[in-house]
Steps between C-alpha positions, in 0.01 A plus 500: 500500500207623290536720192364800694740447788791469257424814298293703748786727604597580141142570390425714806822695462421568134147613586631716784760667279252561219229655719759699696645650183156579357379675817829688544467637146135595557600683817735714295244559224190563715583553872213544750675679789817699548764321707597628845824299532792444266440200276848349522508431875144366503558266210823369651322423827185351347686281251748394770206387713384281209840333492512455879145359501582251225811377679315477832224288346752268335692460827206463741218334306556135402227522236323783317147543368504295177703224664246484784216469249674200342569350844138551611372338179730202552351442846140589409485798735249780477138573419537491122673163516177357643279634220502391137483819295596595144854634500403854392238529775754382755742769378237773539392386847860467621590844364200664668565329833868592498425862414242524780738343751777745404247781559435356847873474567545865405240605757672288764833672433329833570295399803742278696770721657791255472422447130458872440853563627629320190232609253560867581831473311286476187282794604791720603590559136426869441456461125315230313641355181566164337768413761259552792308187403797286604611704804442259790700408807652149473319388815169598341596312184575185700178526703300564183646194331431283806139620500472434126634145542235430766230637269623277217490193725140580598378586149689232306529703176670377185861610470412697186237700693759595762755588234246716316398671823861575596578654160180708498549611861853624432392678183201655676720628784725683255201634305292626791797664675619670182507878478295497181218733399229289338217673314218546752252310285734203470567509874126491576450195279807310614434545872166326461712187472867557587695734726630808319784732602254774607299254708800354679666837555220581747622209712840672537360828635625630836133534602425182692141451389622503141784259571248269666327453167572363152683190624450300180807413295343394171121455493298787647202281591631438852514867598149550366363182657649566844444879488863607514484694174587871478461654157725806527731664756350782705756754380520375142792316345701816444443627854532176698813408694636148458675297769488502879450822692784416742754442223465803274874533449777330303527192724265271301734530201784343705548122475642444849224709656237300310644171626531614863195721558265210598731428794515859628265676740239726346555773762124556534434595138159424351482191282267384230330269747431789737283810500365667189604845621819541303600833356672485166840667490601709203730299268839648423601465138840345443710512189703217356 
């Protein structure tokens, strides 16, 4: 077992806890939007999904991302294994390829109906905050890891590149889902390179054409390159409604509902892969 495999979990958990705490404090100090649901129920559900996802991956997947990178290197698999490059260049290329492929995966989870059934658990969250970045159905987590393992086999990146990408991706998810008001000037500069909370919030709008944009997780180059970039929500950040139009109630804050909704019938409601003609409902403010 390599050093990264041995200590990966501890390092990632420490990074997760540190970024989570920082963003949670910033949300208190400088919130961007007023919540529409009580915080306690949402946080219980979103954090519980993290625990369920982690257990599901450990039970179902025989190997995870860094372990696959080591295994691929041992067998000489992947494009980068065939090319002699300086280590730092290999890290950059691997990081860029992985980020682009995650962007492509995100589009697939929106466009392919069976995948959307699981991804909509993430989009059903009616508020965005630091916990939303880890709110995924366990089936989506397993499928995402399987896809990532295939990508690693094809790319052949160094284990350190995969480790770095995993840490950055998790940190970016918490950052760009956070309910944090960045200074507009800082936001404009940052989003030239990385996804900001204001940029990603557009992706969680109930208006379909806005949800079908801003798919990038970390680097914004992919949305700009493939013309899926939307700068601002039509109704502004204060006026936009977050979530899915068919689930503008308390259900998304329920853990059992979140686990079971992919297996239930939609009863004819519009989805994010459907028409753009969705009317935004008026949010109902809830107290703690």
